[in-house]
N, C-alpha and C positions, 0 to 999 in steps of 0.2 A: 615887602610892600603889600599892604592890605588892599584887596581889590574885590569888586562885586561880580567879576566875570573871569573865566579862565578859558582861553582859546575861544572856540565857537559856542561855549556853554555859558548861559546866564545863571548865576547863583540865585537861590530862593531869596525872597525879600527878608531882610534882617540878617542874612548870612554873609560871610566874608571869607576870603582866602588869605593866609593859610588857616586851617582849622586847628583845634587844640590837639594835644598828644593823643594819637590813636583815634581821632575823630573823623567824621565824614560830613560832607556838605551836600545837600540836595540842590539840584539844578534843573535847567530846562534845555533840551537839545534843540538844534535849529529846526527840526521837524515838529517841535512842540511836545515831544515825549519827555517824561520825567526820568531823570537819571540821578545817580549818586556818585560823587567824586571823592576819592580818598587816596592818601598816600599809601603805597604798598611796596613790598619787596619785589625787585625785578625777577628773581627766581620763582617766586610764587605766581606772578602774573604770567610768566612764560609757561609754567606747568599747567596753570588753569586753562590756557589757550590750547595747548597741545594734548592735554589729558583731562577732558571735562568730567565732572562728577556731579550728581544731583545736589550734594551739600557743599559744593565749592563755588566760589564767586565766578561769574561769567563775564569776562571783560568784553566791552563793545568798542572801546577806544582807549588809547594811551596818550598822555600829554607829559610835558615837562614844565613845572612851574618856574617862577623867577629865581628860586633858590637852587634850581638844578635837580630837584627831587622828582622821581617818577610818580605820576598821578594816573590811576586806573579809573576808568569810567565804566560803571555797571548799571544795569536796569534797576529801577526803584523797587526794593524788596517789599516795601509797605509795612515793615515792622520796626524794631528798634534793636540797639546793641544789647548784648547779653548782660554786661555789667550794670547798665542803667535799669534793665528789666529786673535784675536780681535785687538792686537797691529798693526798687518800688515794691517788689514781691515780698521781701523779708526772708525769713528762713525757708529754704527750699525743702520740699519733701523728697524722700528717697526715689519715688517714681519719677518726679520731675528731673532729678539729676540723671537718671538713666536715659530719659528722653533726650536730654541735652548731649550727653557724653557719647552714646553709641554711634550716632551719625557722624560726629566729628572724628572719633577714633577710626571709623571706617574710611573717612577722607584722608587722615594721616597715613594709614596703611596703603591707600591707593596711591598717594604721592610717593611714598617710600619705595614701592615696587617699581616705579618709573624713574627713580634716580633723584628725586627732589625730596629732601628731608627737612623738617623743621625742628630746631633745637629748643624752641620755647613758644608756648601758646598761652595767652591770657584770656580773661573774660571779654576784654575789649576787642579781641580778634575774632569773635563769633557774633553774628547777627541773627536775629529771629525774623523770618519773613512773615508775610501776612497770613500764612497757614499755621504759624507757630512752630515751623521746622527750623532747626539751627543750620546756619551756613557759615563756613569758614571763610573769612575775608582778609585775614592777615596772619602774622606769625613771624618769629625771628628765625632766619635761615641758619642752617648748621654751619659750624666752623669748617674751613677746608681741611681735609684729611681725616675727618671723623667717619667712622664706619656707619653705613646706613642703618643696620639694625639697632645699634646702641643709640644713635642720635634720634631715630624715630621714637624709641621708647622714652628718651629724655623729653621730647616735645609733648608726647601724650601724657607722661607723668605730671608735667607742669600744669596741663589743663585739668587733670584729675584732682590735683592738690588745690587748684584755684576753685573748682566747684565744691570740693569737700569743705572749704572754709565757709560756705554758705549753708551747710547742713547742720543739723543738730549734733551735739557731741557723740551720741550713740551711733548715728548713721555715718558720721565722719570716721569714727574708729573702724567700722565695718568696711568702709570703702578703701581706706588707706592701708589696712592690714597692720601686721606687726611693724614696729618702728625699725627702720634700717633694712627692711626686706628688699632684696633686689629682684624685681619682677620684669619680665619681658612684655612686649606689647600684647601678645595673645593672653597672657595671664591677667593683664589689666582689663581686657575686654571681658574675660570670664568673671572677674571680680565684680565688674559693673553689672553684668547679667544677673549675678546672684544677689545683688543688693535689694531689688524689689521689681515688681512688674512696672513697666513704663506707663505713665499717665500723660494725657494731653496737657500742653502748657496753656494756661489761661491768658487771654489778651486783655483782661480787665483785672481789677483788684480781686484777688482770690477769695473764695467763699469757703465755708466750713465743710461743704460736701465735695471738695475738690478731689479727695482721695478716691471717691467712688467713680470718677471718670476714667475707667481703665481702658487702655488702648489695646486692641486685639493683636496688632502687629508687633513683631520683634525684629528690628533691623539687623541684618547679618553683619558680622565684623568685617567682612571683605567685600569684594565686588559682587553684584547680583548674579545669580546663576544664569548660565547661558541656556538658550532654548534650541530645540531642533538638533541637527547633526553637529552643531558647534559644541554641544555639551559633552561630547565624548572625546574631544581633542585633548591630548596630553598637555601638561604644563610646559609652556615654551613662550618666550617673548615674541618670537616670529609668528607662531600659530595664534597667539592672542591678538596680534595686529591684524592677521587675516580674518579672524572671527569678528573683531570689532568692525572691520570694513564691510563684511558681509551683512552683519546685522544693521549697519547704517544704511546700506543700499536697499535692503528689503523693507525698511520703514517707509521710504518715499515711493509712491506709485510711479509706474513708467510714464503715465500721462503727465504727471506733475513735472517729471524730469524733462519731458519734451517741451513743455510750456516754458521751462527755464532757459531753453536754448535761445541765443540772441538772434534777431531777425537777419542780420548780415551773415550769420553762419548758415541759416537756411538758404539764403541767396547763393552763397558760395557752393553749398552742396547741390543746389539746382543747376548751377553752371557746369559743375563737374559731371552731373548726370547727363546733361544735354551734350556735352563734349563726347562722352562715351557712346551715346546713341549715334551722333553724327559720325564718329570714327568707325563704328561698326557698319554704318550704311555706306561709307565711302570706300572702305577696304574691299577690294574685289574678292569674291568667293569662288573657289574652284571645287567642282564635284569630285567624287572619288574616282571617276573613270579616267581623269587626267593624271592621277598619281602614278609615278614611275615612268611616264612617257617623256620623250625628249624630241626636240625638233632636229631632224638629221641635217638640215641646212645650217643650224647654229648650235654647235656642240657646247655643252655646259662646262664651265670652268670648275675644276675640282679642287684647286688650291690657289693661293695667292700668286704663285709663280705662273700658273696657267692663264691668269687674267691679263688683259692688255693694259697699257698705260695711256694716259691722256684723258680728255674730257669725255670721249665716247665710252670709255670703260669705267667711269666713275659711278659710285652707287647712287641710287635715287634719294632725294631728300625725304623728310618726314611726310607721311601721308596726310595728316590733319592740317598741315600748314601752320601750326602754332610754332613761332620761333623759339628755339632753346638758346638762352644767352650763353656765350662762351665766358667761362670764369676768368680766362686770361685777359679778355677785353672789357670786363666789367670795371666800373669806376671804383677805385679803392676807397674803403670806408676809413674816415679819419680816426685818429687815435682817441680824440675826445668823444666822438659819437660812439665808438666801440666801448669806451669806459662807461658811458651813460646807459647803454643798453646791455652791459655785461652783468656779471653776477657779483662783482666786488663793490659793496656800497661805499667803502672808503675812497676808492679811486673815482667813483661816480660823484661823490660829494665834493671832492677836490675840484673837479671840472665845473660842477654847478656853481660852487662858491666863487670861483674866478670869473665865470660868466656873469654872475649877479653883480659883482663889483663893476664889470665893464658896462652892464646895462644901466647902472646908476650914474656912472660917469658920463655916459652918452645916453640920456634918457630915451628909452624905447619900450613901448608897451608890448610889442610883438616879441622883443628879446626876452622880457620877463615871462611871457607865456610859455616859452620853451625851457624855463628854469624852475618856476614855482608850480606847485600842484594847484589846479583850479579849485577855488573855494576854500583854500587852506588859510590859516592865520597869517602866514608870511606873504601870501598873495594879496590879502586884504591890506596889510601894512605897506607893501610895495606900491599898490595902486594909489593909496593916499599920498605917498611920496611923489609919484609921478604927477599927481594933481597939484601938489604944493612942494616944489623943489627946495624951498627954504628949510624944510624939515628933514632933508637928506642927511644932515649931520647927526641926527639922533638914531640912525640905523645902526644895527649891529652887523658888521661885515667881517665874518671870520674868513681867513685866508689859508689857514693851516689845519689839517685834520690830524689829530693825534692818535686816536684809537677808537675802536667800536666798544660801546658800553653795554648795550642791550639790544637783542633782536627779538621781535614779536611778529612772527609771520613775515609779511612783506614790509614791515616797518622797522627801522633800525635807528637807535639813538647813538650819536657820535659825540665825542669830546673834541673840541676845536679851540683855536686861538686866533685872535685878530692880528692885524699888522702891528698893533701896539702891544702885543703879547698879553692881551686880556683874555681870560677864559670864557668860553661860550659853549652852549649845547645846541646841536643841530639834529633835527628829526627828519629823516628822508624816508620816502615811501616809494615802492615800485609800482608803476602804472603800466598800461599797455604800450605807452610810448617810451618807457624806460624809467630810470630813477628821477624823482622830482623832490624839491625842497618842500617840506610841510610846515616846519616851525624852526625859527632861529631865535634863541634867547641868550641873554647875558647871565653868566653864572655868578 
């Protein structure tokens, strides 16, 4: 179904969803910011969220369209797709090919080292941002069982061959090398380096003096070198994680981190500090002269057998007077509440979907507030249903959760079915109050 909006995002005037093959659609976020919506591979979106890279797309949100496809929302890059730019540009120069290929090959190696490999990359999978820098926004994921080194080389070679078709015959032969040659990813990077010095990509129709615009930098084939004491760490996935965490921490000043603390956390910390001060003032202090002394009229008990029984011999209560709840006397937490607050999104979704059906059968706004995420698409649709109960028959009411399809941080996409055995997709998100429904669509 063609639509002019997707979730909370309004598409640009003249645009509609779904886009063409490999296309992207510009839109506007609820806060007025410009974004780009495109269909993407779940594996690539998950890798981009967990392993950011300067030349890899940066997801800000994920959605599911009416066809059940995963839609990734990114910030507006301000440029255009590489295939469209290449058609407008005409024959590329060798320096322009180097500027396009080296950052993307670095991104492919970055993903391969972290377990996500791409088996095929085309010109439509690369976008040029407003700086003229290439950004990898798509790609075909590798087949299961393929070895990461071979698959990473396969994806990189596909991009090199696609760029080579836009070069002159002489430069194309130099870039591809002998026909049938089997090269690894490092050899492809070296071959691109030897092709020509990189030049800046023009954002307008190229002129004759484009070759003179030589760029001084040479992007490295791998990750950027580390600084400080992290540069001497040996090669290790664990040590790389520690170094990444340290460099991330040192970037943000301590003052900015303190400003990011929530006000209620400051209030809680203040209450704890006041409790410690009051406890220290209430607890009686004894000087050193009383150490080792005992009252001859009241001998001290040295073991549990020496202590008397009864109320007179019982131990005194807590000094601060703050009651400590007995776990045996606490009210038991229901199974449904434990599932919603637990770590299993499948179990939580099953409870939330059953509760949503009950909320619709016996209309209750407060009931839906404990099921839907505030401000989400499903909350907006359920609110309209509460206002007009005649439209309740159009709701998608899944009742059976089949399996988890994709996880992106605290957001999980699930495959479900309704009571009439119709397929549906459910997007749940973890909040401070537990799991909540964000979006429910018919597949």
